[in-house]
N, C-alpha and C positions, 0 to 999 in steps of 0.2 A: 496286838493280837484284835483281833476281829469280835465279833459278837457271838461267831460260831466257835470262836476256840473260848477252850477251859484255862482262868489264870487258877484256879487251885480246886482241884476236885473236892477236899475238902472242907471248902466253902460255903458259912451258913445268912444266908440273904435273911433279914429280919427288916427289911424294910423298903419299899421302892416309891420312888414319888415320879411322876408321868405328869405333864403339863406340856397340851399343844394345843397351837393355836391354828384353826383350818380356815380358809377362805380360798372362795370362787369369783370369776367371772367369767359373766359368756362374751365368746369374739361374733357369735353368728349363732343360729337358729339352734343347727346341730353340733356346737363345738363351742368349750368352753375350756377353761383352764383352771388349777385347782391348786394353792399352795399346802403345803401342810411346815408350821416352823415350831419346834421342838424343843423338849429340854427334858432328858431322862438321870435320877438320881439313884443309883442303887449302893445302900449301904447293906454291913456297916463298913464304910473304907473301902468301895469294893471300885465304883468310875462315877464319875459325871458324863454325859454325852450331850452334846448340840449338834441338832440337824436340821436344813432345810432344804424341800424339795417339791419339784412342782413338775404338773402333771398335764398334755394336753388330753383331753378327754374330749373320743369322737364318736359323738350318741351316732347308733345303726338306723341307717332310712331307707336301708333294700329293700326291695320288693320282692327279693331271690327268696325261694321257701327254705331254703338250708341257711344263708346269711342271715335271715332274720330270726333263725334261734339265737343272734348273739345279740346282747342288750347294746354294749358299748365299747371301744375299742381305746387303750392309753397309750402315749411314750412321755417316757419323763425321765430327767435328770434329777441328783440330787447333792448334796455334801455333808459328810457326816465326822465332825471331831469327836474324839473319844480319848477323857482327859484321868486315864486310868492310875492309881493310885499306888500301886505295887508293880506295876509295869510302865513302859516304853507306851507313852502316848500314839491315835491311833488317828488316821487319815484316811478317808473313804471317801471316792468317788461314785457313784452310782448309776450305772443307766439302765431301762428296765422298760418294756414292753408289757402289755395285756391284754385279757381279755375279760368281759362280764359276761355270765348268760344267767337267769332265773329258770327254775325250774317249779314248778304249782303244781302242788302234791295236792294238799289239804285245801279246804274254803280257807280254814285259818291261817294255815304254812305259807309262804311262797319261802322257797331254798332260794338264796343269793348263794352264785358262784362266780368268782375270782382266779384268776389264772395270769399268774407274772413270771415272766426269765426277765433275770434283774444279772449282768455282768458288774462286776464288784472290782474296783481296782484300789487297795490299799496300800499304806507304806506307815511304816511305826518307826519313822525321819532316822533309820538306822540306814540311808542311802541305799535301799531294797525293797522293789515295787514288787507286788503279788498281786495277781488275776484271778478271781473265782468268779462260779458261774453258780448261781442259785435259782432252782424253780419254786414258785411261794405260792399254794395253792386256800385260799381260803373259802369256808361255807360260814357262811352267816342266815339270821331268821330271827324277828322278832314273835315274839308271842303279844297279844296286846288284849283290850277288852275292850276296842271299837266296835261299835253296836251295841256294846253293851248296858255300861253304864256313861261314861261319856266318852265325847268326842276323842280320837286317838291322840290330839295335841294334848288333851288336858286331860287325858285318864291314864292306867299302868300300860306299863308295859315292860316286858322282860329279854332284852337282848341276848343272846348266842351266839357265839364267833368261834367256829375251831379252826386254826391255822395249820400247814404242816408245810412243813421246811425240808426242801431236797438239794442235799450238796453236791457240787459237781467237783470233779479234778481241781486242784489250783494249779497256775503256772506262772513263773518267773520273767 
């Protein structure tokens, strides 16, 4: 089962625990590599997930008027192992490419946009592999009180994030 499949339509999830460790290393002035190592636990007795994903990020330095709208470009790969409690375990290799761009609409808000295409190659360890595609769109902003009470790093802020996923047909 992949994360887009329903194990049990009547399942009541009571608790989620997520732990992520994210780090990055600059390789050049306009390029860095970022890595996420994570663990997810969904209870009661749904699954435990272990993941490792690395992304090579290219900061856009183009002087072209159209290309300057894009903040950065991303290429990545990852491995995800899901230990399901009531189904077969799942292993997924994920290849991805994405683009980030920002839209400033109000002085207080900057809307950060991220569009990513993911190729997902999965197996449930029963000698079959499936391949699917997913388009991921992330819209985010942070409401902060910088320049009001405290510096932004010392003050209050409220992150707002919305993810939208579009799944494409799977193939064997």
